C-alpha positions as CSV (number, residue, x, y, z in Angstrom):
1,M,-0.5,0.1,0.0
2,A,1.5,3.6,-1.0
3,L,1.6,5.7,1.5
4,L,1.1,9.9,0.6
5,L,1.9,12.9,3.2
6,I,0.8,16.2,2.6
7,A,1.8,19.1,4.7
8,A,-0.4,21.6,5.4
9,G,-0.1,23.8,8.3
10,L,0.9,21.4,11.4
11,G,-1.1,19.0,10.5
12,F,-0.6,16.0,8.2
13,A,-2.8,13.9,6.4
14,A,-2.2,10.0,5.2
15,P,-4.5,8.4,3.1
16,A,-4.9,4.9,4.8
17,G,-6.5,3.4,2.0
18,A,-10.1,3.8,-0.6
19,G,-12.7,6.5,1.4
20,E,-10.3,6.4,4.6
21,S,-7.3,8.8,6.0
22,I,-5.8,9.3,9.1
23,N,-5.2,12.7,10.6
24,K,-1.8,13.5,13.0
25,T,-1.2,16.6,14.6
26,V,2.6,17.0,14.9
27,L,3.5,19.8,17.5
28,A,7.2,21.8,16.2
29,R,9.3,24.2,18.4
30,L,10.9,26.4,16.2
31,T,13.8,28.9,17.6
32,I,15.0,31.6,15.7
33,A,18.5,33.0,16.2
34,K,19.1,36.2,17.8
35,W,20.7,38.5,15.9
36,S,22.0,42.8,16.0
37,K,23.8,44.7,13.8
38,V,25.9,47.7,15.4
39,E,26.8,51.1,13.6
40,V,28.7,53.6,15.3
41,L,27.4,56.8,13.9
42,G,30.0,59.5,15.9
43,G,32.5,59.6,18.2
44,A,36.4,61.0,18.7
45,A,38.8,59.2,16.3
46,L,41.7,61.5,18.0
47,I,42.2,63.2,21.4
48,Q,44.4,65.6,22.6
49,V,46.2,65.6,25.8
50,T,47.0,68.9,27.5
51,E,49.9,69.4,30.7
52,A,46.4,70.4,32.2
53,D,44.8,67.0,31.5
54,I,47.1,64.9,33.2
55,R,47.8,67.3,36.3
56,R,44.1,66.9,36.9
57,G,44.5,63.0,35.5
58,Y,41.4,62.5,33.4
59,L,40.2,64.1,30.2
60,D,35.9,63.9,29.4
61,L,35.6,63.5,25.8
62,K,32.9,66.1,24.4
63,Q,32.1,64.1,21.7
64,P,29.9,61.1,23.0
65,T,29.7,57.6,20.9
66,T,26.8,57.0,19.3
67,L,25.8,53.6,18.2
68,L,22.9,52.6,16.8
69,V,21.7,48.8,17.6
70,A,19.5,47.1,14.9
71,S,18.0,43.5,16.2
72,N,15.5,40.8,16.4
73,A,15.1,41.0,19.7
74,L,13.7,42.7,22.1
75,G,16.5,45.6,22.8
76,S,18.4,44.3,25.9
77,Y,22.1,44.5,24.9
78,F,25.2,43.9,26.7
79,A,27.6,45.6,25.4
80,E,31.8,45.4,25.9
81,I,34.1,48.3,25.8
82,V,37.6,48.4,25.6
83,P,39.5,51.1,25.5
84,P,42.6,51.5,23.2
85,G,46.1,50.5,25.2
86,G,49.2,52.7,26.2
87,F,47.5,55.5,27.8
88,V,44.6,54.7,29.8
89,K,44.6,53.6,33.0
90,A,40.9,53.7,34.2
91,L,38.0,54.9,32.5
92,R,34.0,55.9,33.9
93,V,31.9,55.3,31.0
94,S,27.9,57.1,30.9
95,V,25.0,55.5,29.2
96,D,21.4,56.0,29.7
97,G,22.1,58.0,32.5
98,R,24.1,55.6,34.2
99,S,27.9,55.2,35.4
100,F,30.2,52.6,35.2
101,A,33.8,52.3,36.1
102,F,36.5,49.8,34.4
103,G,40.0,49.2,34.7
104,A,42.4,49.7,31.5
105,G,41.1,46.1,30.3
106,G,37.8,47.9,29.6
107,G,34.4,45.8,30.8
108,G,30.4,45.8,29.9
109,V,27.5,47.6,30.5
110,S,23.8,46.5,29.8
111,L,21.8,48.7,27.6
112,R,17.9,48.9,27.4
113,G,16.4,49.6,24.2
114,T,12.6,49.0,23.3
115,A,10.5,46.5,24.3
116,R,9.6,45.1,20.8
117,A,11.2,42.8,18.2
118,P,12.6,44.5,15.8
119,S,14.4,47.2,17.6
120,R,16.1,49.8,16.3
121,D,18.5,51.7,19.5
122,S,20.4,54.3,19.5
123,F,23.0,54.9,22.5
124,E,25.2,57.4,23.9
125,I,28.4,56.7,25.3
126,Q,30.4,59.1,27.3
127,Y,33.7,58.5,28.6
128,R,36.2,60.0,31.1
129,I,39.7,58.9,30.7
130,F,42.1,58.6,33.5
131,F,45.4,58.1,32.4
132,S,48.4,55.7,32.9
133,E,51.3,57.3,34.6
134,N,53.7,57.1,31.4
135,V,51.2,59.6,29.6
136,T,52.4,62.6,27.6
137,P,50.9,65.6,26.5
138,G,49.8,64.7,22.6
139,T,47.3,63.4,20.1
140,Y,46.4,60.1,20.9
141,A,43.8,57.6,18.7
142,W,40.4,57.2,20.4
143,A,38.9,53.8,18.7
144,P,37.7,52.2,21.7
145,S,36.5,48.6,21.1
146,V,32.5,47.8,21.3
147,T,30.8,44.8,20.9
148,V,27.3,44.4,21.4
149,T,25.3,41.0,22.3
150,V,21.4,40.5,22.0
151,L,20.9,39.6,25.7
């Protein structure tokens, strides 16, 4: 006897013989992988460190780093921020009215976006850079590594 399966939605019909049919329902679980796309829309590429900054021990960057995050998730993210090496001893990061303190190796912050999917959220990250002991006045490249993960 030949068996014919026809898929219609989640139901399957399998004719058993002349005039009879057997109906089965199969429950399926579908998992869609989370994804995100991050664009850096602004931020300082170079910073100027002066004698006054060194005496004070830190520099507040005037221009924030702006991130635009698109995702198929509900807008909850984790951002890992790692400053460039060499002249940074510590870092204070401010985002969404919250402040976080990191050592020279950087650290992570939770970001709260919109509670709908897909989402498109923007975040402004402000930095206060505390200098290492060997920093001298001059121009430094400022390109922190920012990695965003969907939670």
